[in-house]
C-alpha positions in Angstrom: 0.0 0.0 0.0 3.0 2.4 0.1 2.6 5.3 -2.3 5.0 5.5 -5.2 7.2 8.5 -4.4 7.7 11.0 -7.2 10.0 13.1 -5.0 12.9 14.5 -7.0 15.6 16.5 -5.1 16.0 19.9 -6.6 19.5 20.9 -5.3 22.8 19.1 -5.5 23.0 19.0 -1.7 19.5 17.4 -1.5 20.4 14.8 -4.1 23.6 14.0 -2.3 21.8 13.6 1.0 18.9 11.6 -0.5 21.3 9.1 -2.0 22.8 8.4 1.4 19.8 8.8 3.7 16.5 9.1 1.8 14.4 10.7 4.5 12.7 13.2 2.2 11.6 10.4 -0.2 10.3 8.3 2.7 8.3 11.2 4.0 7.0 11.9 0.5 5.9 8.4 -0.1 4.4 8.0 3.4 2.6 11.3 3.9 2.3 12.9 0.5 1.8 10.4 -2.3 0.5 7.7 0.1 -2.8 6.3 -1.4 -5.6 7.0 1.1 -9.1 5.5 0.8 -11.4 8.2 -0.6 -14.2 7.5 1.8 -12.5 8.2 5.1 -14.7 10.2 7.5 -13.7 12.5 10.4 -13.3 9.6 12.8 -10.1 8.9 10.9 -8.6 12.2 12.1 -8.0 10.9 15.6 -4.7 9.3 14.6 -3.4 12.8 13.7 -4.9 14.2 16.9 -3.2 11.6 19.0 0.2 12.3 17.3 -0.2 16.0 18.2 -1.3 15.3 21.7 1.7 12.9 22.3 4.0 15.7 21.1 2.4 18.2 23.5 2.7 15.8 26.4 6.4 15.1 25.8 7.4 18.7 25.3 5.4 20.0 28.4 6.6 17.0 30.4 10.3 17.7 29.7 9.9 21.3 30.7 8.1 20.4 33.9 10.8 17.8 34.7 13.4 20.6 34.7 11.7 22.1 37.8 10.1 19.1 39.5 11.9 17.6 42.5 11.1 13.8 43.0 11.4 13.9 46.8 8.5 13.2 49.1 9.4 16.3 51.2 9.8 18.6 48.2 7.6 17.3 45.4 4.4 19.1 46.5 6.4 22.3 47.1 8.0 22.0 43.6 4.6 21.9 42.0 3.7 25.1 43.8 7.0 26.6 42.6 6.2 25.7 39.0 2.7 27.2 39.3 3.8 30.4 41.0 7.4 31.2 40.2 8.4 29.6 36.9 7.6 31.7 33.8 4.5 30.2 32.2 4.9 27.2 34.6 1.1 27.3 35.2 0.5 27.0 31.5 2.9 24.1 31.1 1.3 22.3 34.0 -2.3 22.9 32.9 -1.4 21.9 29.3 0.2 18.7 30.7 -2.6 17.7 33.2 -5.5 18.5 30.8 -3.5 17.1 27.9 -3.5 13.7 29.6 -7.3 13.7 29.7 -7.7 14.8 26.1 -5.1 12.3 25.0 -7.2 9.5 26.5 -10.4 11.1 25.1 -8.9 10.9 21.6 -7.6 7.3 22.2 -11.0 6.1 23.3 -12.6 7.6 20.2 -9.9 5.9 18.2 -10.5 2.5 19.8 -14.3 2.7 19.5 -13.9 3.7 15.8 -11.6 0.7 15.3 -14.1 -1.7 16.9 -17.1 -0.3 15.0 -15.4 -0.4 11.6 -13.5 -3.7 12.2 -10.0 -2.2 11.9 -8.6 -5.0 13.9 -9.4 -7.7 11.3 -7.0 -9.3 8.8 -4.5 -8.1 7.6 -4.4 -5.5 10.4 -4.0 -7.8 13.5 -0.5 -6.6 14.3 -1.5 -3.0 13.8 -4.3 -3.5 16.4 -2.1 -5.3 18.9 0.5 -2.5 18.7 -2.3 0.0 19.4 -3.4 -2.0 22.5 0.3 -2.0 23.7 0.3 1.8 23.3 -2.9 2.1 25.3 -1.5 0.0 28.1 1.7 2.1 28.2 -0.5 5.2 28.3 -2.4 3.8 31.3 0.9 3.1 33.2 2.3 6.5 32.3 -0.8 8.3 33.4 -1.0 6.5 36.7 2.6 7.2 37.6 2.1 10.8 36.5 -0.9 11.1 38.8 1.3 10.2 41.8 4.0 12.8 41.1 2.2 15.9 42.6 2.3 14.0 45.9 -1.1 15.3 47.0 -3.5 13.5 49.2 -5.3 11.7 46.3 -1.9 10.9 44.6 -0.7 9.1 47.7 -4.0 7.3 48.3 -4.1 6.2 44.6 -0.6 4.9 44.6 -1.3 2.9 47.8 -4.5 1.4 46.5 -3.2 0.5 43.0 0.2 -0.9 44.0 -1.5 -3.0 46.7 -3.4 -4.8 44.0 -0.2 -6.7 43.1 -0.3 -8.3 46.6 -3.3 -10.3 45.4 -1.1 -12.3 43.0 0.0 -15.5 44.7 3.7 -16.0 45.6 5.2 -13.1 43.6 2.6 -10.4 44.3 4.1 -9.1 47.5 7.7 -9.0 46.3 6.5 -7.0 43.2 4.7 -4.5 45.4 7.8 -4.1 47.6 9.9 -3.5 44.5 7.5 -0.9 43.3 7.5 0.8 46.7 11.2 0.5 47.2 10.5 -0.6 50.7 7.5 -1.8 52.7 5.1 1.1 52.1 4.6 3.9 49.5 7.2 6.6 50.2 10.2 8.5 48.9 11.7 5.6 46.8 8.3 5.0 45.3 8.1 8.6 44.1 11.6 8.4 42.6 10.8 5.2 40.7 7.5 6.5 39.4 9.1 9.7 38.2 11.8 7.8 36.3 9.3 5.5 34.7 6.9 8.4 34.0 9.7 10.2 32.1 10.8 7.0 30.3 7.5 5.5 29.2 6.5 8.3 26.7 9.6 7.7 24.7 8.7 4.0 24.7 5.3 5.0 23.4 6.9 7.0 20.6 8.8 3.8 19.6 5.7 1.7 19.5 3.9 4.5 17.6 6.5 4.3 14.9 5.9 0.6 14.6 2.2 1.3 14.6 2.5 3.7 11.7 4.8 1.3 9.9 2.3 -1.6 10.3 -0.4 0.8 9.0 1.5 1.6 5.9 2.2 -2.1 5.2 -1.4 -3.3 5.7 -3.0 -0.1 4.4 -5.8 1.9 6.0 -9.2 0.5 6.8 -12.2 2.6 5.7 -15.8 3.0 6.7 -17.0 0.4 4.3 -14.4 -2.1 5.3 -13.6 -3.2 1.7 -10.1 -3.5 0.4 -8.6 -1.2 -2.2 -9.2 -2.8 -5.6 -8.0 0.0 -7.9 -5.6 2.6 -6.5 -6.8 5.3 -9.0 -10.5 4.8 -8.4 -10.5 3.9 -4.7 -7.9 6.2 -3.3 -6.7 9.8 -3.3 -3.2 11.1 -2.4 -2.7 11.6 1.4 -1.7 15.2 0.7 -3.7 17.4 0.3 -6.9 15.4 0.8 -6.2 13.7 4.1 -3.9 16.3 5.5 -6.5 19.1 5.1 -9.2 16.9 6.8 -6.7 15.9 9.6 -5.6 19.6 10.0 -9.2 20.7 10.4 -10.0 17.9 12.9 -6.8 18.8 14.9 -7.7 22.5 15.0 -11.2 21.8 16.3 -9.9 19.4 19.0 -7.2 21.9 20.1 -9.8 24.7 20.4 -11.8 22.5 22.9 -8.6 21.5 24.6 -7.5 25.2 24.9 -10.9 26.1 26.4 -10.3 23.7 29.2 -6.8 24.8 29.8 -7.6 28.5 29.9 -11.1 28.6 31.4 -11.6 25.5 33.5 -8.1 24.0 34.1 -9.0 22.3 37.3 -12.4 20.8 36.2 -10.9 17.3 35.6 -8.6 17.4 38.6 -9.3 16.3 42.2 -9.6 19.0 44.8 -8.0 16.6 47.4 -4.8 16.6 45.4 -4.2 20.2 46.4 -3.6 19.0 50.0 -0.1 17.6 50.8 0.1 13.8 51.1 -0.4 12.6 54.6 -0.1 8.9 55.3 -2.3 9.2 58.4 -5.2 10.6 56.5 -7.4 8.7 54.0 -9.6 10.6 51.6 -13.3 9.9 52.1 -13.7 8.8 48.5 -10.7 7.6 46.6 -11.2 8.2 42.9 -8.7 7.8 40.0 -8.6 10.0 37.0 -11.7 9.7 34.8 -10.0 7.6 32.1 -9.3 4.9 34.6 -12.7 4.8 36.1 -14.3 2.0 34.0 -11.6 -0.5 35.1 -11.8 0.8 38.7 -15.5 0.1 38.6 -14.9 -3.5 37.4 -12.3 -4.0 40.2 -14.7 -2.8 42.9 -17.6 -4.8 41.5 -15.9 -8.1 42.4 -15.7 -8.9 46.1 -12.7 -11.3 45.8 -9.5 -9.3 45.5 -7.6 -11.8 43.2 -10.6 -12.3 40.9 -11.0 -8.5 40.8 -7.4 -8.0 39.7 -7.7 -10.8 37.1 -10.9 -9.2 35.8 -9.2 -5.8 35.6 -6.3 -7.2 33.7 -8.6 -9.3 31.4 -10.7 -6.2 30.6 -7.6 -4.7 28.9 -5.9 -8.0 27.8 -9.0 -9.3 25.9 -8.7 -6.3 23.5 -5.5 -8.0 22.1 -7.6 -11.0 21.0 -10.4 -9.0 19.3 -9.2 -10.0 15.7 -9.9 -13.7 16.6 -12.9 -13.2 18.9 -14.8 -11.5 16.1 -15.7 -14.3 13.7 -17.7 -12.3 11.1 -16.1 -12.0 7.6 -17.6 -8.5 7.3 -15.5 -5.7 8.7 -17.6 -2.6 8.9 -20.5 -2.2 11.4 -22.3 -0.3 8.6 -23.4 -3.6 7.1 -23.9 -5.5 10.4 -27.3 -4.5 12.0 -27.1 -6.9 15.0 -23.5 -6.0 15.7 -24.4 -2.3 15.8 -27.0 -2.9 18.5 -24.5 -4.8 20.7 -21.7 -2.3 19.9 -23.8 0.6 21.3 -24.7 -1.5 24.3 -21.0 -2.1 24.8 -20.3 1.7 24.6 -23.1 2.3 27.2 -21.5 -0.3 29.5 -18.2 1.4 29.2 -19.6 4.9 29.9 -21.8 3.4 32.7 -18.8 1.8 34.4 -16.9 5.0 34.2 -19.8 6.8 36.0 -20.1 4.1 38.6 -16.4 4.2 39.2 -16.7 7.8 40.3 -19.5 7.1 42.8 -19.3 6.0 46.4 -19.8 2.3 47.0 -23.3 1.2 47.8 -25.4 -1.9 47.3 -27.2 -0.4 44.2 -24.0 0.9 42.5 -22.2 -2.4 43.2 -25.1 -4.4 41.7 -25.3 -2.1 38.6 -21.5 -2.3 38.2 -21.7 -6.1 38.2 -24.4 -6.0 35.5 -22.4 -3.7 33.3 -19.2 -5.7 33.9 -21.1 -8.8 32.6 -22.2 -6.7 29.6 -18.6 -5.6 28.9 -17.2 -9.2 28.9 -20.4 -10.5 27.3 -19.8 -8.3 24.2 -16.1 -9.5 23.9 -16.5 -13.2 24.8 -20.1 -14.0 23.6 -21.5 -11.4 21.2 -18.5 -11.1 18.9 -18.0 -14.8 18.4 -21.7 -15.7 18.1 -22.7 -12.8 15.8 -20.2 -13.9 13.2 -22.1 -17.2 13.0 -25.8 -16.1 13.1 -25.9 -12.5 11.9 -27.4 -11.7 8.5 -25.3 -8.8 7.0 -26.3 -6.3 4.4 -24.7 -6.4 1.0 -21.1 -5.0 1.0 -20.1 -2.9 -2.0 -17.6 -4.4 -4.4 -15.2 -1.5 -4.0 -14.7 1.8 -2.3 -15.5 3.7 -5.5 -18.8 1.8 -5.8 -19.7 2.8 -2.3 -19.0 6.6 -2.5 -19.1 7.6 -6.2 -22.2 8.1 -8.2 -22.8 5.0 -10.5 -22.1 7.0 -13.6 -18.9 8.5 -12.3 -17.7 5.2 -10.9 -18.3 3.6 -14.2 -16.7 6.4 -16.1 -13.5 6.1 -14.1 
């Protein structure tokens, strides 16, 4: 699926460099001449949005790291120093903290789009698996970043989440002690989390490169889920068609992001985290960041600690096996009416679990969380395999051109 590069260096220096390291030709073939399905909608702009947000997170994170002190006695004070004394430190911090939320918002839209349009199916299995790896690395990075301000909720969150490892037989407690750097969350824990929080984004960049590479090998999926039959009829060059659409989508997303940063920067943050961490005080209601809430709800819905941890891990791990759990030969949900019904139930389950994860524990919320947890796993383990065997799908167009071009125009081409 790689586009044939027509790049011709214009100067002698450019020709000399291109013969030895053809970066310009690679960029041209991958992001200019690359054949893009002509029927892509705006849900396909989230890949570009995620690239921009990753860049923002890395740049702001590096700047913040220049002033942050990973010491349990100084971390909280260093955050206040960044906010009050560092030039535009408040902006860097609000860009970074709100950027994490918008990064996850974009990735959830990206994942749901991939599920709806069957972007995980052959030949894109490796592409999907790399995407899940990126998601898991993001979760780890975000959790460790949440601990760094060393506020009351940071300390409580670190204690609760790291204690989950103790549920694993034999090796769980040693793993928890290694994470803590001792026998409780403290100064060594903060140092380790800071190191890993700084390192993991660069690991994410490496996996993103592999993700984009796999995308260019397998080719982009499209809303109709049909393969490219004729490059001239079914595709358009990436530039200017996809770049203009991506640029517009990125601008709209950044406007909303900027509105949060400048007008309601603390809306998505916990007020308890503006209190210095105190091991002798436990917040009345421990709540992780919103993008972790669905998994937190699954964990709390199960009374057995070990089974809860296994369910939490399975909720993410099962996403890797989506290409094989879905047995339908049709990719796109556009042509799968029964799948669409269960897909939207799945989305409702995810949103519902997120809401319940933010609420205090009660008999009613626990019961509802268990029902939605069954719905979550039911979609992955029951609905997807069974629908492929019993669902009657709508006719799928023969080609992308047939799906989007008027019959006369498609025939003329």
